[in-house]
KENU-435785 format. One line per field, with one value per residue: residue number from 1; x, y, z of N, C-alpha, C, O in turn; residue in one letter. Coordinates in steps of 0.1 Angstrom, whole numbers, plus 5000, padded with zeros to 4 digits. Example, Ala and Ser with C-alpha at 12.3 -4.5 7.8 and 13.67 -1.06 7.14 Angstrom:
2
zaba 1|2
n_x 5132|5128
n_y 4943|4978
n_z 5078|5071
ca_x 5123|5137
ca_y 4955|4989
ca_z 5078|5071
c_x 5132|5129
c_y 4967|5000
c_z 5078|5079
o_x 5142|5134
o_y 4967|5011
o_z 5085|5080
domi A|S
***
This chain:
148
zaba 1|2|3|4|5|6|7|8|9|10|11|12|13|14|15|16|17|18|19|20|21|22|23|24|25|26|27|28|29|30|31|32|33|34|35|36|37|38|39|40|41|42|43|44|45|46|47|48|49|50|51|52|53|54|55|56|57|58|59|60|61|62|63|64|65|66|67|68|69|70|71|72|73|74|75|76|77|78|79|80|81|82|83|84|85|86|87|88|89|90|91|92|93|94|95|96|97|98|99|100|101|102|103|104|105|106|107|108|109|110|111|112|113|114|115|116|117|118|119|120|121|122|123|124|125|126|127|128|129|130|131|132|133|134|135|136|137|138|139|140|141|142|143|144|145|146|147|148
n_x 9335|9337|9363|9373|9371|9397|9412|9415|9446|9449|9458|9434|9432|9445|9425|9406|9414|9416|9390|9382|9396|9383|9357|9362|9372|9348|9330|9344|9342|9315|9295|9267|9265|9245|9245|9270|9267|9249|9262|9281|9268|9260|9247|9239|9247|9266|9286|9290|9299|9325|9334|9335|9354|9349|9348|9364|9366|9365|9397|9390|9367|9377|9394|9373|9361|9381|9382|9355|9356|9377|9404|9435|9441|9463|9460|9440|9446|9471|9483|9500|9499|9488|9465|9430|9416|9438|9438|9412|9415|9433|9421|9399|9417|9431|9407|9400|9400|9424|9432|9421|9435|9460|9457|9450|9476|9492|9479|9483|9510|9515|9504|9519|9543|9537|9528|9549|9580|9614|9630|9613|9607|9632|9635|9618|9621|9645|9637|9622|9595|9584|9580|9604|9623|9619|9644|9665|9661|9684|9701|9720|9716|9688|9693|9710|9688|9672|9687|9691
n_y 3631|3601|3579|3572|3541|3520|3513|3481|3465|3440|3422|3419|3395|3379|3377|3366|3338|3330|3327|3308|3287|3283|3277|3255|3236|3235|3222|3198|3189|3182|3200|3222|3260|3267|3250|3254|3281|3277|3262|3278|3300|3323|3338|3322|3340|3354|3334|3329|3353|3351|3332|3343|3362|3386|3393|3386|3360|3362|3357|3336|3324|3315|3295|3278|3272|3256|3234|3226|3217|3199|3202|3221|3253|3267|3254|3266|3295|3298|3302|3281|3256|3222|3211|3211|3189|3169|3165|3157|3131|3119|3116|3097|3078|3072|3063|3038|3005|2982|2958|2969|2992|2980|2967|2988|3002|2985|2983|3010|3012|2995|3006|3030|3015|3005|3027|3045|3045|3028|3053|3075|3067|3067|3093|3103|3092|3106|3132|3126|3119|3094|3057|3034|3019|2987|2962|2958|2933|2905|2907|2886|2863|2859|2857|2834|2814|2816|2804|2777
n_z 7676|7657|7649|7617|7599|7598|7567|7549|7549|7537|7508|7482|7467|7485|7503|7492|7485|7510|7517|7498|7509|7533|7524|7510|7532|7545|7527|7525|7549|7549|7553|7554|7548|7565|7586|7597|7604|7625|7643|7652|7663|7645|7613|7580|7563|7572|7573|7546|7539|7548|7535|7508|7511|7518|7547|7577|7602|7637|7657|7679|7667|7644|7653|7663|7637|7627|7641|7641|7612|7614|7609|7609|7623|7608|7583|7574|7572|7562|7527|7517|7525|7527|7500|7502|7490|7491|7518|7521|7506|7527|7549|7542|7534|7559|7573|7564|7568|7580|7563|7540|7535|7531|7508|7492|7494|7480|7453|7445|7444|7425|7404|7401|7392|7369|7355|7349|7329|7332|7332|7338|7366|7378|7377|7392|7416|7420|7424|7445|7447|7440|7438|7447|7420|7403|7406|7380|7353|7351|7324|7311|7324|7313|7287|7287|7296|7273|7254|7262
ca_x 9335|9343|9372|9370|9375|9410|9411|9421|9457|9452|9456|9423|9436|9447|9412|9395|9421|9413|9375|9381|9400|9370|9347|9368|9370|9335|9323|9351|9336|9300|9285|9263|9267|9236|9249|9284|9263|9241|9273|9289|9259|9261|9239|9246|9250|9281|9297|9292|9306|9339|9339|9336|9367|9347|9350|9371|9359|9375|9406|9382|9358|9386|9397|9362|9358|9391|9378|9344|9361|9385|9415|9443|9441|9472|9457|9427|9450|9482|9480|9510|9494|9482|9454|9418|9415|9449|9433|9400|9418|9441|9411|9394|9426|9430|9393|9402|9404|9439|9432|9417|9446|9470|9453|9452|9490|9498|9475|9489|9526|9516|9500|9531|9554|9529|9525|9562|9592|9622|9637|9605|9609|9645|9636|9609|9629|9655|9629|9616|9582|9580|9583|9618|9622|9623|9656|9666|9665|9696|9700|9729|9707|9677|9698|9712|9676|9667|9696|9687
ca_y 3625|3587|3579|3565|3527|3516|3504|3468|3462|3428|3418|3415|3382|3368|3376|3357|3327|3326|3324|3296|3277|3281|3270|3241|3230|3233|3212|3185|3184|3179|3208|3236|3272|3269|3241|3261|3293|3272|3257|3291|3311|3332|3333|3318|3353|3358|3323|3332|3364|3347|3324|3352|3370|3400|3397|3373|3355|3366|3345|3326|3318|3308|3283|3269|3266|3245|3225|3219|3213|3188|3207|3231|3267|3271|3250|3276|3308|3300|3294|3272|3241|3211|3214|3204|3177|3160|3163|3148|3118|3113|3114|3088|3066|3070|3056|3026|2993|2978|2952|2976|3000|2973|2964|3003|3005|2975|2988|3024|3011|2989|3018|3037|3009|3006|3040|3051|3036|3031|3067|3084|3062|3071|3108|3106|3091|3117|3142|3122|3117|3083|3047|3027|3010|2972|2960|2956|2919|2903|2901|2875|2850|2857|2851|2818|2806|2814|2795|2766
ca_z 7663|7657|7640|7605|7602|7590|7553|7551|7541|7531|7494|7480|7462|7496|7512|7484|7487|7526|7517|7493|7520|7543|7517|7506|7544|7551|7519|7528|7563|7546|7561|7547|7556|7576|7598|7604|7613|7637|7652|7657|7667|7635|7604|7569|7556|7576|7568|7532|7539|7551|7522|7497|7515|7524|7561|7585|7615|7647|7660|7687|7658|7634|7660|7662|7625|7624|7651|7633|7600|7615|7603|7617|7618|7597|7570|7568|7572|7552|7514|7512|7531|7519|7495|7508|7482|7495|7531|7520|7504|7536|7558|7538|7536|7574|7578|7558|7576|7577|7551|7526|7534|7526|7492|7485|7491|7468|7440|7442|7440|7409|7393|7397|7385|7354|7347|7345|7326|7342|7333|7346|7379|7383|7376|7402|7429|7422|7431|7460|7444|7433|7444|7440|7409|7407|7399|7366|7352|7349|7310|7309|7327|7305|7273|7290|7298|7260|7246|7267
c_x 9343|9352|9370|9376|9386|9409|9421|9433|9458|9449|9443|9423|9437|9434|9404|9400|9417|9399|9376|9385|9390|9360|9350|9369|9357|9330|9330|9346|9321|9292|9280|9266|9257|9241|9262|9277|9256|9250|9282|9281|9258|9251|9246|9252|9266|9292|9299|9299|9322|9343|9342|9348|9363|9348|9359|9367|9371|9385|9398|9374|9366|9390|9386|9358|9366|9385|9365|9347|9369|9399|9423|9439|9449|9468|9444|9435|9460|9478|9489|9510|9491|9468|9442|9415|9425|9445|9422|9405|9426|9432|9406|9404|9427|9418|9393|9405|9417|9439|9430|9429|9458|9468|9455|9466|9494|9493|9481|9504|9526|9511|9512|9542|9550|9531|9539|9574|9603|9631|9626|9606|9621|9643|9626|9614|9641|9648|9621|9601|9576|9584|9600|9615|9626|9635|9657|9667|9677|9697|9708|9720|9694|9682|9702|9699|9670|9676|9695|9674
c_y 3612|3587|3569|3552|3526|3509|3492|3468|3450|3427|3411|3397|3371|3367|3364|3342|3322|3321|3311|3285|3273|3273|3256|3230|3226|3221|3198|3177|3181|3187|3219|3249|3274|3265|3248|3273|3288|3268|3268|3302|3324|3328|3329|3328|3356|3346|3328|3344|3365|3341|3331|3361|3383|3404|3384|3371|3362|3353|3333|3318|3309|3294|3273|3263|3254|3233|3217|3213|3201|3191|3217|3245|3273|3267|3261|3292|3307|3293|3285|3259|3235|3213|3206|3191|3166|3156|3154|3133|3113|3110|3099|3074|3063|3059|3043|3016|2988|2969|2959|2987|2994|2971|2978|3004|2995|2981|3002|3021|3004|2999|3026|3028|3008|3017|3048|3040|3037|3046|3076|3079|3069|3087|3112|3104|3101|3129|3139|3123|3107|3070|3042|3018|2996|2971|2954|2941|2917|2897|2889|2863|2848|2852|2837|2809|2806|2805|2781|2755
c_z 7663|7648|7628|7607|7592|7579|7555|7544|7535|7514|7491|7475|7475|7503|7505|7485|7501|7524|7510|7501|7528|7537|7515|7519|7547|7541|7521|7539|7562|7554|7552|7555|7570|7590|7605|7610|7626|7647|7660|7664|7657|7623|7592|7560|7560|7572|7553|7530|7539|7539|7510|7499|7517|7538|7566|7596|7625|7652|7668|7675|7647|7641|7659|7650|7622|7631|7644|7621|7599|7610|7612|7613|7607|7583|7565|7566|7563|7538|7509|7519|7521|7512|7503|7503|7487|7511|7531|7516|7516|7545|7554|7539|7553|7580|7574|7568|7572|7564|7538|7525|7527|7510|7487|7480|7479|7455|7436|7440|7425|7400|7391|7389|7371|7347|7343|7339|7336|7343|7341|7362|7384|7385|7387|7416|7432|7430|7443|7462|7440|7442|7437|7428|7412|7401|7388|7364|7347|7333|7306|7313|7319|7293|7276|7288|7284|7250|7250|7262
o_x 9354|9350|9364|9385|9386|9406|9432|9432|9468|9439|9440|9415|9432|9431|9397|9392|9414|9395|9370|9380|9389|9355|9343|9367|9355|9326|9324|9346|9315|9283|9287|9269|9259|9241|9264|9280|9258|9247|9288|9286|9255|9246|9258|9260|9274|9304|9310|9304|9330|9354|9350|9353|9371|9348|9360|9363|9382|9382|9400|9375|9362|9390|9388|9354|9361|9384|9364|9340|9371|9406|9418|9436|9445|9470|9440|9430|9459|9471|9488|9520|9491|9459|9444|9412|9422|9447|9421|9400|9426|9434|9407|9401|9423|9420|9386|9414|9420|9446|9436|9432|9466|9477|9460|9469|9500|9501|9484|9510|9534|9515|9515|9549|9558|9535|9538|9576|9603|9637|9630|9607|9621|9649|9625|9611|9645|9654|9614|9596|9564|9590|9605|9606|9635|9638|9648|9675|9682|9694|9702|9718|9689|9674|9698|9698|9664|9671|9699|9672
o_y 3611|3593|3558|3550|3531|3497|3492|3472|3448|3430|3400|3389|3360|3356|3356|3333|3310|3312|3301|3274|3261|3264|3247|3218|3214|3211|3187|3165|3177|3182|3224|3248|3279|3272|3248|3276|3294|3270|3268|3311|3335|3317|3332|3325|3360|3349|3331|3346|3373|3344|3327|3367|3392|3416|3374|3381|3365|3341|3321|3306|3298|3284|3261|3252|3245|3223|3205|3202|3194|3181|3222|3248|3281|3274|3262|3300|3316|3283|3280|3252|3238|3216|3195|3182|3154|3144|3144|3123|3101|3099|3090|3063|3052|3051|3035|3018|2990|2972|2957|2990|3000|2972|2978|3006|3000|2983|3004|3028|3006|2999|3029|3034|3008|3017|3056|3029|3045|3050|3083|3088|3076|3092|3123|3112|3104|3136|3147|3126|3107|3072|3045|3010|2993|2977|2946|2936|2924|2885|2881|2854|2837|2844|2828|2798|2796|2799|2773|2745
o_z 7668|7637|7630|7614|7581|7581|7561|7532|7528|7509|7495|7479|7476|7508|7510|7487|7502|7531|7516|7500|7531|7543|7518|7517|7550|7546|7519|7541|7572|7561|7544|7567|7581|7601|7618|7622|7636|7659|7671|7670|7662|7622|7591|7550|7552|7570|7550|7519|7534|7534|7502|7489|7517|7542|7559|7602|7622|7651|7665|7675|7643|7635|7656|7649|7616|7625|7643|7619|7589|7607|7623|7601|7599|7574|7553|7558|7554|7536|7498|7520|7509|7520|7508|7511|7487|7515|7538|7521|7517|7550|7562|7543|7558|7589|7580|7577|7560|7555|7528|7513|7519|7502|7476|7469|7470|7446|7424|7431|7416|7388|7379|7381|7362|7336|7334|7345|7345|7353|7349|7371|7394|7395|7391|7425|7443|7439|7450|7472|7436|7453|7426|7428|7421|7390|7385|7372|7338|7331|7298|7305|7317|7287|7268|7282|7281|7240|7242|7268
domi X|X|X|X|X|X|X|X|X|X|X|X|X|X|X|X|X|X|X|X|X|X|X|X|X|X|X|X|X|X|X|X|X|X|X|X|X|X|X|X|X|X|X|X|X|X|X|X|X|X|X|X|X|X|X|X|X|X|X|X|X|X|X|X|X|X|X|X|X|X|X|X|X|X|X|X|X|X|X|X|X|X|X|X|X|X|X|X|X|X|X|X|X|X|X|X|X|X|X|X|X|X|X|X|X|X|X|X|X|X|X|X|X|X|X|X|X|X|X|X|X|X|X|X|X|X|X|X|X|X|X|X|X|X|X|X|X|X|X|X|X|X|X|X|X|X|X|X
***
């Protein structure tokens, strides 16, 4: 008599989260389920099942998925990684030609400096999440100029 299949001990929420990461990676890579299935030699129903968290790809297939999507296996497996949206933005940024990348950097820095007052900037720097504030204007020299 065959042994009964072992019941999965994986938390259902973690299974769903894994599936969502697979789907996000696929969409970010601009692939359809059918394209992924064709590349891996499975049908799109299998890919859908992975993305719904109903089943898992085997370890070798997981490596092939990561390669196909241009991400690491860690990103697909662990839920404390960088979001797929952040990866998509980073990929787009990396693809920019140098002049556009410099222009983007300047615009981003200007946005932060304009969007935050000095208190917010100081707090962001303390948290390690923001740009360095511009030096405060010298009030005495500004007053001297106004008097002259």
